[in-house]
C-alpha positions in Angstrom: 57.3 33.7 -52.2 59.7 33.0 -49.4 58.8 36.3 -47.8 55.1 35.6 -47.7 55.6 32.2 -46.0 57.9 33.7 -43.4 56.0 35.4 -40.7 57.5 37.9 -38.5 58.2 36.4 -35.0 56.1 38.9 -33.2 53.2 38.2 -35.6 53.7 34.5 -34.9 53.6 35.1 -31.1 50.4 37.1 -31.5 48.8 34.2 -33.5 49.8 31.7 -30.9 48.5 33.8 -28.1 45.2 34.2 -29.9 45.0 30.4 -30.4 45.9 29.9 -26.7 43.1 32.4 -25.7 40.6 30.5 -27.8 41.6 27.1 -26.4 41.5 28.6 -22.8 37.9 29.9 -23.5 36.8 26.6 -24.9 38.3 24.7 -21.9 36.6 27.2 -19.5 33.2 26.6 -21.2 33.7 22.8 -21.1 34.5 23.0 -17.4 31.5 25.2 -16.7 29.3 22.7 -18.6 30.8 19.8 -16.7 30.2 21.5 -13.4 26.6 22.3 -14.3 26.0 18.7 -15.4 27.7 17.4 -12.2 25.4 19.5 -10.0 22.4 18.4 -12.0 23.4 14.7 -11.7 24.1 15.2 -8.0 20.6 16.6 -7.4 19.1 13.7 -9.4 21.0 11.2 -7.3 19.7 12.9 -4.1 16.2 12.7 -5.4 16.6 9.0 -6.4 18.0 8.2 -2.9 15.1 10.0 -1.3 12.7 8.0 -3.4 14.4 4.8 -2.5 14.2 5.7 1.2 10.4 6.4 0.8 9.9 3.1 -1.0 11.8 1.2 1.7 9.5 2.8 4.3 6.4 2.0 2.3 7.5 -1.6 1.8 8.2 -1.9 5.6 4.7 -0.6 6.3 3.1 -3.0 3.8 5.0 -5.9 5.3 3.9 -4.9 8.7 0.3 -4.7 7.6 0.5 -8.1 5.9 1.9 -9.6 9.0 -1.0 -8.1 11.1 -3.6 -9.4 8.6 -2.0 -12.8 8.6 -2.2 -12.8 12.5 -5.8 -11.8 12.3 -6.6 -14.5 9.8 -5.7 -17.1 12.3 -8.8 -16.1 14.3 -11.2 -16.6 11.4 -13.3 -19.7 11.3 -12.0 -22.4 9.0 -14.1 -24.1 6.4 -14.3 -27.3 8.4 -15.6 -25.4 11.4 -18.2 -23.7 9.3 -19.4 -27.0 7.9 -19.9 -28.3 11.4 -21.9 -25.2 12.4 -23.9 -25.5 9.2 -24.8 -29.2 10.1 -25.9 -28.2 13.6 -28.0 -25.3 12.3 -29.7 -27.6 9.8 -30.2 -30.1 12.5 -31.9 -27.6 14.9 -33.8 -25.9 12.1 -34.2 -22.6 13.9 -36.6 -21.3 11.3 -39.1 -23.9 12.4 -39.1 -22.7 16.0 -42.3 -21.1 17.2 -42.9 -18.2 19.6 -44.9 -18.6 22.8 -47.9 -16.8 21.3 -47.8 -19.0 18.2 -47.8 -22.1 20.4 -50.6 -20.8 22.5 -52.8 -20.2 19.4 -51.9 -23.7 18.1 -52.9 -25.3 21.4 -56.1 -23.3 21.5 -57.0 -24.4 17.9 -56.4 -28.0 18.9 -59.0 -27.6 21.6 -56.9 -27.5 24.7 -58.5 -24.4 26.2 -57.0 -24.9 29.7 -53.4 -24.5 28.7 -53.2 -20.9 30.0 -54.8 -21.8 33.3 -52.6 -24.9 33.6 -49.6 -22.8 32.8 -50.5 -20.3 35.5 -51.2 -23.0 38.0 -47.8 -24.4 37.4 -46.0 -21.1 37.9 -44.9 -20.3 41.5 -46.8 -17.5 43.1 -45.1 -14.6 44.5 
């Protein structure tokens, strides 16, 4: 029994070397995986940084556009000004204006037949 438990020193060295080789291979695989993950994460970080730069540019352009729109809005008519204009338009009643030919026909209907001749007589002659 004692003989089976005792392993020859060269056999023991061979077993230890085999274990060492296995551990070295595992560490190498872990390192390769870590390097691959590092490269992947580094690329993703670059992409995120690029996206952030683009978003900052877009936000700056949007802010600039909003500022321009706000400046243009200052030149729009205000509600109070429109109310004043509306009152003037209602007061003048432009839809009730008549054209010259309509006025002429109304005057002729009233019986004032000499309106054309009077009008021509009042105009300066050239």
